[in-house]
C-alpha positions in Angstrom: -140.5 -33.1 12.4 -139.6 -32.9 16.0 -136.6 -31.1 16.9 -134.3 -32.6 19.4 -134.6 -30.6 22.8 -132.5 -33.0 25.0 -128.8 -31.3 25.2 -126.0 -32.7 26.4 -126.9 -36.1 25.0 -123.9 -38.2 23.3 -124.6 -40.8 20.8 -123.1 -44.1 21.9 -121.4 -46.8 19.2 -122.3 -50.6 19.8 -119.7 -52.9 20.1 -121.7 -55.4 18.1 -122.7 -54.0 14.8 -126.3 -54.4 12.7 -124.2 -57.1 10.1 -122.9 -59.1 13.3 -126.7 -59.0 14.4 -127.9 -60.1 10.4 -125.0 -62.9 10.7 -126.2 -64.2 13.8 -130.2 -64.0 12.7 -129.5 -65.3 9.1 -131.8 -62.6 7.9 -131.6 -58.9 7.1 -133.4 -56.2 9.3 -136.0 -54.5 7.2 -139.1 -52.4 7.9 -142.3 -53.6 6.0 -145.0 -50.4 6.3 -148.5 -52.1 6.0 -150.7 -49.0 5.1 -154.4 -49.0 4.1 -157.7 -48.0 5.2 -159.3 -49.1 8.3 -160.4 -53.0 7.7 -158.0 -53.2 4.4 -156.7 -56.5 5.9 -153.3 -54.6 7.6 -153.1 -56.4 10.6 -154.2 -59.8 9.5 -151.6 -59.9 6.6 -148.7 -58.6 8.4 -149.6 -61.7 11.4 -150.0 -64.1 8.5 -146.5 -63.5 6.9 -145.0 -63.1 10.5 -146.5 -66.7 11.2 -145.1 -68.1 7.9 -141.3 -66.5 8.6 -141.5 -68.0 12.1 -142.1 -71.4 10.4 -139.2 -70.6 8.1 -137.0 -70.1 11.1 -137.1 -66.4 10.9 -137.5 -64.1 13.4 -139.9 -60.9 12.7 -141.9 -58.6 14.7 -145.5 -57.0 14.6 -146.2 -53.2 15.8 -150.0 -52.9 15.4 -151.7 -49.7 15.4 -154.1 -50.6 17.6 -151.5 -52.3 20.1 -149.2 -49.6 20.2 -151.8 -47.4 21.1 -152.6 -49.2 24.5 -149.0 -48.5 25.6 -146.4 -46.1 24.0 -148.8 -44.2 22.3 -151.8 -44.5 24.6 -151.6 -40.3 25.3 -152.4 -39.7 21.5 -155.5 -39.2 20.0 -156.5 -38.7 16.0 -156.3 -35.4 15.4 -153.7 -34.9 12.6 -151.3 -33.6 15.0 -151.3 -36.8 16.6 -151.6 -38.9 14.2 -148.0 -37.3 13.1 -146.5 -38.0 16.2 -147.7 -41.5 16.4 -146.1 -42.4 12.9 -143.3 -40.6 14.1 -142.6 -42.7 17.2 -143.5 -45.8 15.2 -140.8 -45.1 12.7 -137.9 -44.7 15.3 -139.4 -48.0 17.0 -139.8 -49.9 13.8 -136.4 -48.5 12.8 -134.5 -49.7 15.9 -136.3 -53.0 15.3 -134.6 -53.3 11.9 -131.7 -52.2 13.2 -131.4 -55.4 15.6 -131.9 -57.4 12.7 -135.4 -58.0 13.1 -138.0 -58.2 9.7 -140.5 -55.7 11.4 -144.0 -55.6 10.4 -146.0 -52.2 10.7 -149.8 -52.1 10.3 -151.1 -48.4 10.5 -153.1 -46.6 8.5 -150.9 -44.2 8.5 -152.8 -41.4 5.8 -150.1 -39.1 5.0 -147.2 -39.6 2.5 -145.0 -37.1 3.9 -144.8 -39.2 7.6 -144.9 -42.8 5.7 -141.8 -41.2 3.8 -139.9 -40.0 7.0 -140.0 -43.9 8.3 -138.3 -44.5 4.4 -135.7 -42.0 5.0 -135.2 -43.0 8.4 -135.1 -46.9 7.2 -133.0 -45.9 4.2 -134.3 -47.6 0.6 -132.9 -50.9 0.9 -134.4 -51.1 4.5 -138.0 -50.2 3.8 -140.8 -52.1 2.0 -143.9 -50.1 1.6 -146.9 -52.4 0.9 -150.3 -50.8 0.2 -153.2 -53.2 1.5 -155.9 -51.8 -1.3 -159.2 -52.5 -0.9 -162.2 -49.8 -1.7 -164.0 -48.0 0.9 -167.1 -49.7 0.4 -165.4 -53.1 0.6 -163.8 -51.9 4.3 -167.6 -50.6 5.3 -168.9 -54.1 4.3 -166.1 -55.6 6.5 -165.9 -53.2 9.7 -164.7 -55.4 11.8 -164.7 -52.9 14.9 -167.9 -51.1 14.0 -165.7 -48.2 13.4 -167.0 -47.1 9.9 -171.0 -47.4 11.4 -169.6 -45.0 14.3 -167.8 -42.3 11.8 -171.0 -42.2 9.4 -173.2 -41.6 12.8 -170.7 -38.7 13.5 -169.9 -40.8 16.7 -166.2 -41.0 15.9 -164.4 -37.6 14.2 -161.8 -37.2 12.0 -162.2 -41.4 10.6 -160.0 -41.8 7.7 -161.9 -42.2 4.6 -164.9 -41.0 6.1 -164.2 -37.5 7.5 -160.6 -37.1 7.4 -157.9 -38.2 4.3 -156.1 -41.2 2.7 -153.3 -40.5 0.7 -152.7 -43.6 -1.4 -149.2 -44.3 -1.7 -147.7 -43.0 -5.2 -144.9 -45.9 -5.7 -145.3 -48.5 -3.3 -142.8 -51.6 -3.2 -145.8 -53.8 -3.1 -149.3 -53.4 -3.9 -151.7 -56.3 -2.3 -155.5 -56.1 -3.5 -157.4 -57.6 -0.4 -160.8 -57.4 -1.9 -159.9 -59.5 -4.9 -156.7 -61.7 -3.0 -156.9 -64.1 -0.3 -154.9 -63.7 2.8 -152.7 -66.3 2.2 -152.3 -64.8 -1.6 -151.1 -61.5 -0.3 -148.8 -63.1 2.4 -147.2 -65.0 -0.2 -146.5 -61.8 -2.3 -144.9 -60.5 0.5 -142.8 -63.2 1.2 -141.5 -62.9 -2.2 -140.7 -59.3 -1.7 -138.6 -60.2 1.1 -136.7 -62.8 -1.1 -136.5 -60.1 -3.8 -134.7 -57.3 -1.1 -132.3 -60.3 0.0 -134.0 -60.1 3.5 -134.3 -63.7 4.0 
């Protein structure tokens, strides 16, 4: 990970602590890290769960891979180095959101275990839920909602995960949702149940 470059900086403590923010919100801040191939349903599930939580009176936010690349990470491409920096930045942001007491979803392919584990270590094991949105490559290619697999097969897109760049499957995720077998509703309900088990809601 990146080394500290800035000097003469001091960490400032907050007058309002995390447990006080969580008490106000009546929930526990957590990072729900949804990983999987392009087209596996990461964003769809994250948004469905966020909608369910909203109806329950809970505060959540979805940090979506494409949306983040329109702003915070618009200077990054898809080389291994840029992918790693993409995940490092979003890990820091997600953990800040969780510290604010917000139930925070990330929907990123995040193909490398090392960098998913960076966020786990940053958040702490009781504040991090890895969700593997599992779907076969065939299923994801059939869906191909953005036409990316087709472009990757034609050589238009380089370094595309699952085609000409690797994806390292999670070894011990807190939850697996089989999105080529389950409905969106079923997958979302499994995430809600996991949040309950973690005492977040």
